[in-house]
C-alpha positions in Angstrom: -13.1 -46.2 13.6 -10.7 -43.5 12.4 -9.6 -42.9 16.0 -8.5 -46.5 16.3 -6.6 -46.4 13.0 -4.8 -43.3 14.2 -3.9 -44.9 17.5 -2.6 -48.0 15.6 -0.4 -45.8 13.5 0.9 -44.0 16.5 1.6 -47.3 18.2 3.5 -48.5 15.2 5.7 -45.4 15.2 6.3 -45.9 18.9 7.3 -49.5 18.3 9.7 -48.4 15.6 11.3 -45.8 17.8 11.8 -48.4 20.6 13.4 -50.8 18.1 15.7 -48.1 16.9 16.6 -47.2 20.5 17.5 -50.8 21.2 19.4 -51.4 18.0 21.5 -48.2 17.6 24.9 -47.5 19.1 24.7 -43.7 19.0 23.7 -42.1 22.3 22.1 -39.1 20.6 19.9 -41.3 18.4 19.0 -43.4 21.3 17.8 -40.4 23.2 15.9 -39.1 20.3 14.2 -42.5 19.7 13.2 -42.6 23.4 11.7 -39.1 23.2 9.8 -40.0 20.0 8.5 -43.2 21.6 7.4 -41.4 24.8 5.8 -38.6 22.7 3.9 -41.2 20.6 2.6 -43.0 23.7 1.5 -39.7 25.2 -0.2 -38.7 22.0 -2.1 -41.9 21.9 -3.3 -41.5 25.4 -4.3 -37.9 24.8 -6.1 -38.9 21.6 -8.1 -41.4 23.6 -9.1 -38.8 26.1 -10.2 -36.4 23.2 -7.3 -34.0 23.6 -5.7 -32.5 20.6 -2.4 -31.9 22.4 0.8 -33.1 20.7 -1.1 -33.3 17.4 1.8 -31.8 15.5 4.7 -32.5 17.8 4.6 -36.3 17.8 4.6 -36.7 13.9 7.3 -34.0 13.6 9.4 -35.8 16.1 9.1 -39.0 14.0 10.1 -37.2 10.9 13.1 -35.8 12.7 14.1 -39.3 13.8 13.9 -40.6 10.3 16.0 -37.7 9.0 18.6 -38.3 11.7 18.7 -42.0 10.9 19.2 -41.1 7.2 22.1 -38.8 8.1 23.6 -41.3 10.5 23.4 -44.0 7.9 24.9 -41.7 5.2 27.8 -40.5 7.5 28.7 -44.0 8.8 29.6 -45.2 5.3 28.1 -48.6 6.0 27.1 -50.7 3.0 24.4 -53.2 3.4 23.6 -56.1 1.1 25.8 -58.4 -0.9 
């Protein structure tokens, strides 16, 4: 049961990365988002096969994506909301 919960979390991260890649204008962030999505898909497949490969790399890539999005948002000076 824990395995399926982990795979669901990894799939959610991959879906988030794909949505960022489709929505963002920055070429670098698009590339990073694609790498995160592919890494998460590879991690989920490897987890299903029982491998522990990418156990640390996929979550760290997601953290790097979130940090890059925060910096991009901060530097762009965009204000959202009313």
